[in-house]
C-alpha positions as CSV (number, residue, x, y, z in Angstrom):
1,M,0.0,0.3,0.3
2,A,1.1,3.5,-1.4
3,S,0.7,6.6,0.7
4,R,1.1,9.9,-0.2
5,I,2.2,12.6,1.8
6,E,0.1,16.1,0.1
7,D,1.8,18.9,2.6
8,A,5.2,18.9,1.8
9,K,5.6,20.4,5.4
10,A,4.1,17.4,7.1
11,L,6.0,14.3,8.9
12,L,7.9,12.1,7.4
13,F,7.2,9.5,9.8
14,Q,3.9,9.6,10.6
15,S,1.1,6.3,11.4
16,V,-2.0,5.6,10.0
17,N,-5.8,5.4,10.8
18,R,-7.7,2.3,10.8
19,S,-8.6,2.9,7.1
20,G,-4.9,2.4,5.9
21,R,-4.5,6.6,5.3
22,L,-1.5,8.5,7.2
23,S,-2.9,10.1,10.3
24,G,-1.0,13.2,10.3
25,R,0.2,12.2,14.0
26,S,4.0,11.0,14.8
27,L,5.2,7.6,15.8
28,T,6.0,7.1,18.9
29,R,9.4,5.4,20.2
30,R,7.6,1.8,21.4
31,V,5.8,2.0,18.0
32,V,8.9,2.4,16.0
33,L,10.7,-0.3,18.0
34,A,7.7,-2.5,18.0
35,M,7.7,-2.8,14.8
36,I,11.4,-2.9,14.1
37,K,11.4,-5.8,15.9
38,R,8.6,-8.0,14.5
39,R,10.2,-6.8,11.4
40,A,13.5,-8.2,12.7
41,A,12.2,-11.5,13.6
42,A,10.2,-12.0,10.4
43,A,13.5,-11.7,8.8
44,G,15.1,-14.1,11.3
45,L,17.5,-11.5,13.1
46,P,18.5,-12.0,16.6
47,A,16.2,-10.7,19.3
48,S,18.4,-7.4,20.2
49,T,17.9,-6.1,16.8
50,C,16.7,-2.7,17.0
51,C,17.0,0.9,16.0
52,H,20.5,1.5,16.8
53,T,21.7,-1.6,15.3
54,F,20.8,0.2,12.4
55,R,22.8,3.3,12.9
56,A,25.5,1.1,13.7
57,T,25.0,-0.5,10.2
58,G,25.2,3.1,8.4
59,I,27.6,3.9,10.5
60,T,29.8,1.2,10.2
61,A,29.1,1.0,5.9
62,Y,29.6,4.9,5.7
63,L,33.3,4.7,7.5
64,S,34.2,1.3,5.7
65,N,33.5,2.9,2.3
66,G,35.9,6.0,3.3
67,G,34.1,7.9,4.9
68,T,35.4,10.2,8.0
69,L,34.4,9.9,11.5
70,E,33.9,13.4,11.5
71,H,31.8,13.6,8.2
72,A,29.6,10.3,10.3
73,Q,29.6,12.3,13.3
74,Q,27.6,15.7,11.5
75,I,25.3,12.9,9.4
76,A,24.3,10.6,12.8
77,G,24.0,14.6,14.6
78,H,26.4,13.5,17.4
79,A,27.6,16.2,19.3
80,S,31.2,14.4,19.8
81,P,32.9,12.1,17.5
82,R,33.6,9.8,20.4
83,T,29.7,9.1,20.4
84,T,30.2,8.3,17.0
85,K,32.8,5.9,17.3
86,L,30.6,3.8,19.3
87,Y,28.5,3.1,16.3
88,D,31.6,1.8,14.6
89,R,31.8,-2.0,13.9
90,T,34.6,-1.6,11.1
91,A,37.1,-3.5,13.7
92,D,34.7,-6.3,14.0
93,T,35.1,-7.8,10.7
94,V,37.1,-10.0,10.1
95,T,39.5,-10.2,6.8
96,L,40.5,-13.7,4.9
97,D,44.0,-13.2,6.0
98,E,43.1,-13.7,9.6
99,I,40.6,-16.8,8.6
100,E,43.6,-18.1,6.4
101,R,45.6,-18.5,10.0
102,I,43.0,-21.3,11.0
103,V,45.2,-24.3,9.8
104,I,43.2,-28.4,10.3
């Protein structure tokens, strides 16, 4: 189902009413988290998946593709680069060289 936002100043993320039309009211944090949890479960993702999972994925992908921490901080709207660094998962990746060290 596609919905159209007629008013350019309307909220980007709106709840829908019983007829499936945009309500003009913003989504609450609880509603957003519940939606993410439902969709993550349906996709077979861990129960720990939440909004910050996607934030970490976006920041990590940006930095892995040559982005700078300063720009990632600006994009994420963080006041401190230390906060942005908390979402950086680039050190969690295992390289092929590391895998090749396994000798059986």
